[in-house]
BAFIFI-103201 format. One record per residue: x, y, z of N, C-alpha, C, O in turn. Coordinates in steps of 0.001 Angstrom, whole numbers, plus 500000, padded with zeros to 6 digits. Layout:
     n_xx     n_yy     n_zz    ca_xx    ca_yy    ca_zz     c_xx     c_yy     c_zz     o_xx     o_yy     o_zz
        X        Y        Z        X        Y        Z        X        Y        Z        X        Y        Z
...
END
This chain:
     n_xx     n_yy     n_zz    ca_xx    ca_yy    ca_zz     c_xx     c_yy     c_zz     o_xx     o_yy     o_zz
   173119   394551   149304   171816   394953   148298   170494   395657   149070   169916   395139   150025
   170248   396548   148646   169552   397914   149403   168299   396856   150237   167954   395730   149879
   167847   397564   151300   166766   396786   151605   165827   397166   150924   165789   398260   150362
   164651   396019   150874   163252   396164   150319   161780   396582   151151   161613   396492   152368
   161041   396935   150407   160153   397294   151135   158777   397370   150278   158568   398025   149256
   157790   396404   151078   156350   396157   150245   155807   397660   150089   156310   398509   150824
   154659   398100   149039   154408   399276   148793   152982   398589   147884   152947   397566   147200
   152025   399454   148148   150851   399032   147041   150520   400384   146303   150427   401499   146814
   150345   399988   144834   150314   401413   144132   149519   400959   143119   149513   399789   142736
   148683   402053   142561   147739   402215   141473   148880   402208   139903   149839   402933   139638
   148384   401310   139286   148938   401370   137999   148156   401199   136583   147665   400113   136277
   148075   402284   135782   147239   402166   134622   146836   400513   134247   147765   399710   134337
   145806   400116   133930   145590   398397   133271   146269   398331   131903   146623   397191   131602
   146551   399336   130952   147365   399128   129970   148991   398970   130085   149597   398223   129317
   149537   399599   130929   150978   399641   131792   151227   398113   132652   152256   397457   132486
   150015   397646   133664   150240   396651   134184   150017   395375   132628   150824   394454   132504
   149298   395489   132005   149026   394586   131259   150294   394247   130741   150825   393157   130951
   150836   395233   130010   152263   395210   129098   153564   394795   129872   154374   394046   129326
   153782   395302   131209   154571   394585   131838   154548   393203   132274   155514   392444   132192
   153205   392851   132825   153133   391451   132901   153259   390662   131773   153767   389542   131823
   152797   391207   130669   154006   390372   129616   154942   390228   129207   155212   389196   128591
   155869   391281   129402   157011   391137   129535   157945   390276   130723   159039   389711   130709
   157281   390423   131357   157875   389250   132930   158093   387916   132646   159085   387195   132759
   156422   387647   132064   156237   386570   132011   156035   385851   133407   155461   386434   134327
   156517   384592   133529   156593   384107   134727   157794   384503   135625   158216   383805   136547
   158446   386063   135137   159383   385885   136232   158917   387330   136802   157873   387789   136339
   159719   388175   137908   159298   389217   139239   158581   390430   138531   159410   390964   137795
   157616   390940   138481   156780   392129   138394   157678   392816   139378   158290   393770   138898
   157895   392561   140611   158663   393508   141591   159887   393864   141097   160299   395002   141325
   160572   393055   140431   161872   393061   139642   161716   394297   138644   162305   395331   138962
   161153   394283   137747   160638   394591   136218   160032   396192   137445   160463   397319   137201
   159551   396069   138032   159176   397895   138262   160138   398400   139202   160273   399590   139486
   160901   397298   139742   162094   398074   140877   163065   398654   139741   163387   399810   140015
   163530   398263   138746   164565   398232   137229   164033   399700   137151   164633   400598   137742
   162744   399975   136314   161972   401031   135631   162392   402281   136785   162863   403397   136567
   162110   401772   137785   162385   403004   138816   163661   403391   138884   163839   404609   138922
   164649   402662   138911   165916   403042   139044   166372   403749   137627   167073   404761   137611
   165961   403194   136621   165901   403695   135497   165518   405229   135150   166024   405934   134276
   164482   405563   136075   163704   406505   135959   164750   407540   136808   165075   408596   136266
   165120   407296   137779   165797   407834   138938   167215   408035   138155   168025   408801   138678
   167452   407596   137319   168920   407614   136802   169299   408760   135814   170271   409486   135604
   167702   408506   135172   167552   409650   133964   167556   411304   134442   168050   412245   133821
   166720   411336   135969   166628   412376   136165   167870   413498   137103   167965   414707   137313
   168695   412199   137475   170131   412695   137931   170929   413162   136741   171439   414280   136804
   171111   412327   135522   171968   412996   134435   171469   414320   134083   172001   415378   133746
   170002   413826   134315   169258   415672   133417   169571   416505   134727   170062   417566   134341
   169501   416485   136083   170070   417445   136701   171596   417742   136766   172033   418825   137155
   172318   416783   136389   173662   416838   136424   174231   418185   135098   175043   419099   135244
   173388   417782   133842   173293   418653   132665   172667   420313   133225   172975   421498   133094
   172000   419781   133657   171246   421322   134046   172297   422073   135103   172435   423296   135062
   172747   421560   135690   173920   422283   136880   174848   422443   136019   175153   423634   135952
   175591   421627   135152   176461   422136   134279   176555   423688   133379   177476   424455   133096
   175068   423656   133124   174734   424395   131899   174681   425776   132929   175115   426907   132712
   174099   425325   133922   174137   426831   134935   175279   427266   135351   175388   428420   135767
   176292   426432   135307   177514   426903   135924   178333   427763   134862   179070   428741   134985
   177941   427064   133852   178556   427981   132515   177789   429297   131987   178104   429848   130932
   176983   429645   132637   175828   430754   132043   176266   431915   132479   176528   432259   133631
   176326   432472   131540   177077   434116   131498   176108   435036   132596   174909   435187   132361
   176645   435526   133602   175634   435859   134476   174669   437448   134167   173617   437942   134572
   175608   437758   133353   175116   439232   132757   173792   439000   131891   172716   439592   131977
   174205   437895   130971   173121   437468   130103   171936   437051   130823   170812   437437   130498
   172126   436396   131636   171133   435746   132585   170559   436672   133393   169361   436419   133520
   170912   437674   134018   170340   439033   134472   169712   439890   133746   168988   440732   134278
   169916   439810   132125   169492   440883   130963   167948   439541   130923   166879   440018   131305
   167933   438643   130664   167067   437168   130545   166006   437716   131677   164902   438181   131391
   166493   437591   132921   165570   437439   134057   164729   438829   134196   163668   438951   134808
   165325   439690   133605   164856   441589   134082   163538   441692   132685   162531   442396   132609
   164004   440854   131908   162875   440880   130815   161691   440092   131555   160745   440778   131940
   161671   439180   131709   160677   438209   132211   159882   438708   133201   158654   438643   133259
   160874   439366   134218   160027   440214   135255   159468   441139   134685   158484   441529   135313
   159718   441832   133479   158729   443147   133295   157610   442173   132235   157052   443028   131548
   157338   441480   132031   156522   441087   131580   154868   440615   132446   153941   440142   131789
END
């Protein structure tokens, strides 16, 4: 298991209230940790999709699009 660190964060009241209701007598830290892990997983997935699309892109088409953007 990864080492844990205590941190202080500011959270919107409605989000904190919702999270508190979801965990009940459970661990708010575990709930927040899981939420952060899921966010990181989504970001990595999006980055992988972006890299795949970039690798498949037609360089000539990209060059034409970039020239058009730069000319504006």
